[in-house]
N, C-alpha and C positions, 0 to 999 in steps of 0.2 A: 462484356465491355472492360470492366475492371482488370479481368486478368491481362488484357491487351493493354491499358495504360501503364499497371503497374509493371509489364515485360519492357514498355519502353522506357520506363522511366531507370529501369534497373541497366538496361543497357547503354543509356547516356553516364550514369552513375561510374560503371565500369570502364568504358572507354575514355571519360574524363581522367579516371586515377592512371591507365594506363600510359597516359603523355606526360605525367609527373616526372622530369628529370631531373638530375644534379649532375653538378661538374665540382670537383675539387680544384681551386685555382690559387695558385702558388707565386709568390715573389721573392726569388735566389738570392737577392742582396738582403732581406729582413728575414728570412726561412718561415715568413708565416703562412700558413694555408687557411683560405675559407672554403667551405662549403656553399655553393651557391646554385639560384634556381635558373638563372638566364645562362645562355651560353656568352662565356669571357670573352672579351677581345684579347690577346697575345700579342705582347710587345717584345721587341729583342733587347735584350740588355745592352746599355744599362738602362735600370726600370724607371728613369727618370724623364720626364717630359715638359720641365721648366714651369709649368703649372702651379707650382708650389704643393702639388699631390706628390709624394714620394710613393706610395704604393700602385704600381701597376702589375700585371700579371704578366708572369715572366714564362708561364709554363701551366697547362691545363690537362688535366686526366678527366674523362668522362665522355659520353653520359651516363650515368647511373639511373636505373630505374627507382631506387628507392634509397632511404637517406641513411639506414645501416649499410647497404653496397658503397655508399661514398665514404662513410665515418670507416668503414674499413679497407678502403681503396688508401685513403688519407694516410691510416695509421701504418701502410707499407710504403710510403713516399719518405725516401731518406732525407729528403730535404726541408721534411715537415715536421716541427717540432709535437711532441705528446699533446694534444689537446688540455688546456686547463680545465678542471673540473666545474668549476663556476660559470664558463661559456655554455658547457654541456646543457645545465638546467635552464636556460632563455627558452 
C-alpha cells in the first residue's frame, strides 16, 4: 500500500513539474525583456495603451519548459539587452 501511495505522489510531482512553462516577453520600444511564467498578451506597436503604463509586450517567444531554456532564448534575441547580473540573483 505504501509503495502505491508513493508511486501516486511521484506521478503528481512529475506531472506538475512538466507543466511549468516560461515565455520571453519583450518591448521593442524600450528593449526590455522579461521571463514570465504566464503566457503574455502581445500588443502591436506602438506599445502604449494610454493608461500610464508604458510597458506592453510587443513580442513573445516560447513556451520553454525550463528557466534555463528561457534564459538561453533571451540571450539569442537581438532586441533584448544582456540581463543585469543583479537581477539574476533574485
